[in-house]
C-alpha positions in Angstrom: 143.8 -81.4 27.7 141.2 -82.5 25.2 139.0 -83.6 28.0 139.4 -80.3 29.7 138.5 -78.5 26.4 135.4 -80.6 26.0 134.4 -79.8 29.6 134.9 -76.1 29.0 132.9 -76.2 25.8 130.0 -78.1 27.5 130.0 -75.5 30.3 129.9 -72.6 27.8 127.1 -74.2 25.9 125.0 -74.8 29.0 125.5 -71.1 30.0 124.3 -69.9 26.7 121.2 -72.0 26.8 120.3 -70.8 30.3 120.7 -67.2 29.3 118.5 -67.7 26.3 115.7 -69.1 28.4 115.8 -66.2 30.9 115.6 -63.7 28.0 112.4 -65.4 26.7 110.7 -65.3 30.0 111.6 -61.7 30.6 110.4 -60.7 27.2 107.0 -62.4 27.7 106.5 -60.6 31.0 107.4 -57.2 29.6 105.3 -57.9 26.5 102.2 -58.6 28.7 102.7 -55.6 30.9 103.3 -53.2 28.0 100.3 -54.8 26.2 98.0 -53.8 29.1 99.3 -50.2 29.1 99.3 -49.8 25.3 95.8 -51.3 25.2 94.4 -48.4 27.3 96.4 -45.9 25.3 95.3 -47.4 22.0 91.7 -47.4 23.2 91.8 -43.7 23.9 93.6 -43.0 20.6 91.5 -45.4 18.5 88.4 -43.9 20.1 89.3 -40.4 19.1 90.2 -41.6 15.6 87.1 -43.8 15.5 84.9 -40.8 16.4 86.5 -38.6 13.8 86.5 -41.3 11.1 83.0 -42.4 11.9 81.8 -38.8 11.6 83.5 -38.5 8.3 82.3 -41.9 7.3 78.8 -40.9 8.3 79.0 -37.7 6.2 80.3 -39.6 3.2 77.7 -42.3 3.8 74.9 -39.7 3.9 76.1 -38.0 0.8 76.6 -41.2 -1.1 73.3 -42.7 -0.1 71.4 -39.6 -1.4 73.4 -39.7 -4.6 73.0 -43.4 -5.0 69.2 -43.4 -4.4 68.9 -40.5 -6.8 71.0 -42.2 -9.4 69.1 -45.4 -9.1 65.7 -43.6 -9.3 66.9 -41.6 -12.3 68.4 -44.6 -14.2 65.5 -46.9 -13.5 62.8 -44.4 -14.1 60.8 -46.0 -11.3 59.2 -44.1 -8.5 60.2 -45.9 -5.4 58.0 -43.7 -3.2 55.0 -43.7 -5.4 52.7 -44.0 -2.4 54.1 -40.7 -1.1 52.8 -38.8 -4.2 49.5 -36.9 -3.8 46.6 -38.5 -5.6 45.5 -36.7 -8.8 41.8 -36.4 -8.5 41.4 -33.8 -11.1 39.9 -30.3 -10.4 36.8 -30.1 -8.2 35.1 -26.9 -7.1 32.9 -25.9 -4.2 30.3 -23.2 -4.8 29.7 -20.4 -2.4 26.4 -20.4 -0.4 24.0 -17.6 -1.4 22.1 -18.5 1.8 23.7 -20.5 4.6 22.3 -24.0 4.8 20.3 -24.9 7.9 21.6 -27.9 9.9 18.3 -29.6 10.4 18.8 -33.1 8.9 17.1 -32.3 5.6 18.6 -31.2 2.3 16.3 -28.9 0.5 16.4 -28.3 -3.2 19.3 -26.0 -4.1 20.2 -25.6 -0.4 23.8 -26.5 -1.2 25.7 -25.0 -4.0 27.5 -28.2 -5.0 26.5 -31.9 -4.9 28.7 -34.8 -5.8 27.0 -38.2 -6.2 28.9 -41.4 -5.6 30.4 -42.7 -8.9 32.8 -45.6 -8.7 34.4 -44.6 -12.0 35.6 -41.3 -10.5 39.1 -41.4 -8.8 37.9 -39.3 -5.8 35.4 -42.0 -4.9 37.2 -45.2 -6.0 40.5 -45.2 -4.1 39.3 -46.8 -0.8 35.6 -47.5 -1.4 34.5 -51.1 -1.1 32.3 -53.1 -3.4 28.5 -52.8 -3.1 28.3 -49.2 -1.9 26.5 -48.2 -5.0 23.3 -49.7 -3.5 23.4 -47.0 -0.7 23.3 -44.0 -3.1 25.8 -41.8 -1.2 25.9 -38.1 -2.1 28.0 -35.2 -0.8 26.5 -31.8 -0.5 28.8 -28.9 0.2 28.9 -25.0 0.3 31.1 -22.4 1.8 31.0 -18.7 2.9 33.4 -16.5 4.7 32.5 -17.9 8.1 31.8 -21.6 7.6 32.1 -24.7 5.5 28.8 -26.6 5.2 28.5 -30.3 4.4 25.9 -32.9 4.3 26.3 -36.6 3.4 23.3 -38.6 2.5 23.5 -42.4 2.7 20.8 -44.9 1.7 19.9 -47.0 4.7 18.4 -50.4 4.2 18.0 -51.3 7.9 17.2 -49.5 11.2 20.0 -49.0 13.7 20.4 -51.6 16.5 23.7 -50.7 18.1 23.2 -48.6 21.2 25.5 -48.3 24.2 26.8 -45.2 25.9 30.4 -46.3 26.4 30.9 -46.6 22.6 34.5 -45.3 22.7 35.7 -48.1 25.0 33.3 -51.1 24.6 31.7 -52.8 21.7 29.9 -51.8 19.7 32.4 -49.1 19.0 31.5 -45.9 17.2 33.1 -47.4 14.1 30.8 -50.4 14.2 27.8 -48.2 13.7 26.7 -46.6 10.4 28.7 -43.4 10.6 30.6 -40.7 8.7 34.2 -39.9 9.5 35.3 -36.5 8.2 38.9 -35.2 7.6 39.8 -31.6 6.7 42.8 -29.4 6.1 42.8 -25.7 5.3 45.3 -26.0 2.5 46.2 -27.7 -0.8 46.8 -31.4 -0.2 49.5 -31.3 -2.9 51.6 -28.9 -0.8 54.7 -30.8 0.3 54.2 -29.9 4.0 51.3 -32.3 4.1 53.5 -35.3 3.2 54.8 -37.4 6.1 58.4 -36.6 7.1 59.1 -40.3 7.2 57.6 -41.0 3.8 54.5 -43.0 3.1 51.5 -42.7 5.4 51.7 -40.9 8.8 51.9 -42.8 12.0 48.5 -42.2 13.7 49.9 -40.3 16.7 52.2 -38.3 14.5 49.3 -37.3 12.3 47.2 -36.3 15.3 50.0 -34.3 16.9 51.1 -32.6 13.6 48.7 -29.7 14.1 48.0 -29.9 10.4 44.6 -31.6 10.1 41.2 -32.3 11.6 39.5 -35.7 11.9 36.2 -36.7 13.6 33.3 -39.1 13.4 29.6 -38.5 13.9 26.8 -41.1 14.2 23.7 -41.8 16.2 22.1 -44.2 18.7 19.0 -46.3 17.6 16.8 -43.7 19.3 18.3 -41.0 17.2 20.5 -39.5 19.9 23.6 -38.0 18.2 27.1 -39.0 19.3 30.5 -37.9 18.1 34.2 -38.6 18.6 36.9 -36.1 17.8 40.1 -37.9 16.9 42.6 -35.1 16.4 41.4 -32.4 18.8 38.2 -30.7 20.0 36.6 -29.4 16.9 33.2 -30.9 17.7 33.1 -28.9 20.9 34.2 -25.7 19.3 32.0 -22.6 19.3 29.9 -22.5 16.2 30.3 -26.1 15.2 27.0 -28.0 14.9 25.9 -31.3 13.4 22.9 -33.5 13.1 22.5 -37.2 12.1 19.0 -37.7 11.0 17.9 -41.3 11.2 14.2 -41.0 11.2 13.8 -42.5 7.7 14.7 -46.0 6.6 15.4 -45.1 3.1 18.2 -42.6 3.9 20.2 -40.9 6.6 21.5 -37.3 6.6 24.8 -36.3 8.3 24.8 -32.6 8.2 27.4 -30.2 9.6 28.4 -26.5 9.9 32.1 -26.2 10.4 33.5 -22.8 11.3 36.8 -22.0 9.6 38.2 -20.5 12.8 37.6 -23.7 14.7 39.8 -25.8 12.4 43.5 -26.4 12.9 45.3 -23.6 11.1 41.8 -22.2 10.4 42.5 -18.9 12.2 45.0 -17.9 9.5 43.0 -19.3 6.6 41.4 -16.8 4.2 38.3 -18.3 2.7 37.9 -16.7 -0.7 37.4 -17.8 -4.3 40.5 -19.6 -5.6 41.6 -21.0 -2.2 42.0 -24.7 -1.9 41.1 -27.0 1.0 41.6 -30.8 1.4 38.5 -32.9 2.3 38.1 -36.6 2.8 35.4 -38.7 4.4 34.5 -42.3 5.0 30.9 -43.3 5.1 30.2 -46.7 6.6 26.9 -47.6 5.1 25.9 -50.4 7.4 26.3 -51.6 11.0 29.2 -54.0 11.2 31.7 -55.7 13.4 35.0 -54.0 12.3 37.0 -56.8 14.0 35.4 -59.5 11.9 37.6 -59.8 8.8 35.0 -62.0 7.1 32.2 -59.6 7.4 32.1 -57.2 4.4 32.2 -53.5 5.3 30.5 -51.3 2.7 32.5 -48.1 2.8 32.0 -45.2 0.5 35.2 -43.1 0.6 35.6 -39.6 -0.7 39.4 -39.4 -1.2 41.9 -41.4 0.7 44.3 -41.0 3.7 41.6 -41.9 6.3 40.6 -45.6 6.1 43.9 -47.3 5.1 46.5 -45.2 6.8 46.6 -41.5 7.7 47.8 -39.2 4.9 46.8 -35.6 4.5 48.2 -35.5 0.9 45.6 -38.0 -0.2 42.6 -35.8 0.7 40.6 -34.4 -2.2 41.6 -30.9 -3.2 38.6 -28.7 -3.5 38.8 -25.1 -4.9 36.4 -22.6 -3.5 34.5 -20.6 -6.1 31.9 -17.8 -6.2 
């Protein structure tokens, strides 16, 4: 009887173990199948939740980042975007022409209402100008009337021109290797916020060119005196009424003289030239023939304002107020 009881107990124990093993196997198989189904469902659900939460998170992130940067700036007192601020050049005026200057490569006495001689101590000359330009005695002459802006830049020239090729936009020597003047102009106040780059700092070149805010072009000459130009932002130099001359006949100086119709400028058609209006002007005068790709060769630049040579930035042009 005891033996029979022991046998029955053993059989019962064996049966329980076998049932337990079947349950584990079945559970694993169901778990795997349900995991695959729930995975797809959870993806859809989590995706919807993720999209909603990420949008909310983005909104919170945007708000907090603005608040944080504002708080940091206020607490520290530092201007993290100092380069974005317009340069304070002081107040400069441009006199109105009583008689329109003649674009002939010569600057007559009192032909221009205003003249501004290079002075490295003045902020409107000193920002991007390089050392040694004082020897070239650079002077800006400028006047205005209701139709045009008139400018002339005189540069002392110690050597005759030697660079001369017709494909100067594609092959060396480039137009920038020659003695030249690059002019930049806007028909508005450079301190206006719309002239600041949307990205902060300097403008990307293509963004500046496509912004339809400014004008930028270069004039120079061949050794034989033939004038050449390159318009970087548009077609100003081909506009009706625009005229220029680069006079290279004398070794002691060169004259870069221009008549610039207001109507030919970007936004010029809506500009009203009258006393009290402000324009932005900048120019870079390369005073000697150079190889601009040679980092060791000094390049004597006289720069009126900034935003031309070291990055494009309309807000760094010099503000000039028109006066009678």
